[in-house]
N, C-alpha and C positions, 0 to 999 in steps of 0.2 A: 141598456145599462148592464144587464146581467152578464152579457157576453164579455164586457170589459173586466169582469172579475174571474172568469173561468181559469185563467192562467195563474192566478194567485192561490197557491196551495193552502195558505192559512186564512184566506178570506174569499173562498171560492164563490160564494153567493152574495158577497158584499155585506155579510152579517155584522161585521165590525162597524160599518157605516150606517146601515139601514135596517138592522135587525133581521127579521125573517120576512120582510116585505117582498123582496124579490124572489125568494124561494117558495113561499107558500101563499103570500098575500097579494099577488099581482092583480087579481080581479077586485080586491078590496081597495087597492091603491087607485085603480081606474074609477071605482065608485066615488071615492073621496074627491078625485080630480073633477069628475063629472058634475058634482055639486057646485062647482065654482065656474060653470059655463057662463059666458057673457054673450048675450044676444047682440049687443051693440058693438062688439069687437070687429074691427076691420079685418076682412079675410086675409089681407096681406100681413097682418100682425099675428095671426093665429099660431103659426109654428113657434115663433119666439115666445109668445104668451104661454103656450103649453110647456115648452122646455123649462121656462123659469118656474112654472107652477109645479111641475113634477119634482124639481129640485127642492122647492120650498116645502112641499108635502113630505117628501122622503127625509128631509133633514130633521123632521119632527117625529119620525117613526119610532126611534128608540124610546122617546118619552111616552108615546102611545103604548108601546109594549110594556114599559114599566108600570104604567097606569093599570093595564088589564091584569097584571100579575096579582094585584092587591084586591081585586074584586071577588067577593065571596061566591058570586054566581059562576065564576070561572074555575072554581076549585077542582072540578073534574079534569081540567086541562093542566093545571099548575098546582102540584101538591107539595107541601112542605113535609119533610120527614127527617128522621134521624138516620144517618148512615152507619155503616159497620164500625166506624171509628168513634162514634158518639157525637159527631159534628152534624149540625143542621145542613140539609141540602134541599134543593127544590127539583122536583121531577117536572119536566116541561114537555108539552105536546102541542107545539104550534101548528103542526099539520092538522090535528083534530080541531084546534081552536078556530083556524081560518075556514073550516068547513062546518063549524058548530052552530049551536042555537043561541049563543050569547053575543055573538059578534055584532049583530045589528043594533042591539041596545047599547053596547059600548061605543059604537060609532055615533049614535045619536047624542050620547052624553059627553063625549070627548070633543073639545073645541080645538080643531086645527087652526092655527093662526095663518091667515092668508092675506097677503097684501092686496088691497083693491087697486087694480090698474086700469 
């Protein structure tokens, strides 16, 4: 998926579509997908199941990233401050967040909606 965005200068990592999932959170996405493993799935249906599950999870990623911005425990990664012009701004560190100590708890609390197939 990430390769499909490389030629798009204003959306190089698909951030407009999927936030920072493809740039910094690949392993996290894989983890969320793995939670939805189905033992009774026919092996012939597995590729189609995975493709649809990936799209389903990634389509919710922007909401997940909005959710984590508001968590006090993530304040070391996402800081609200006042800029030089006096306007509010937020400093973001998704790279640090996706390697950080609060990610696991956020994933436990956030409910990705997955269609049972």
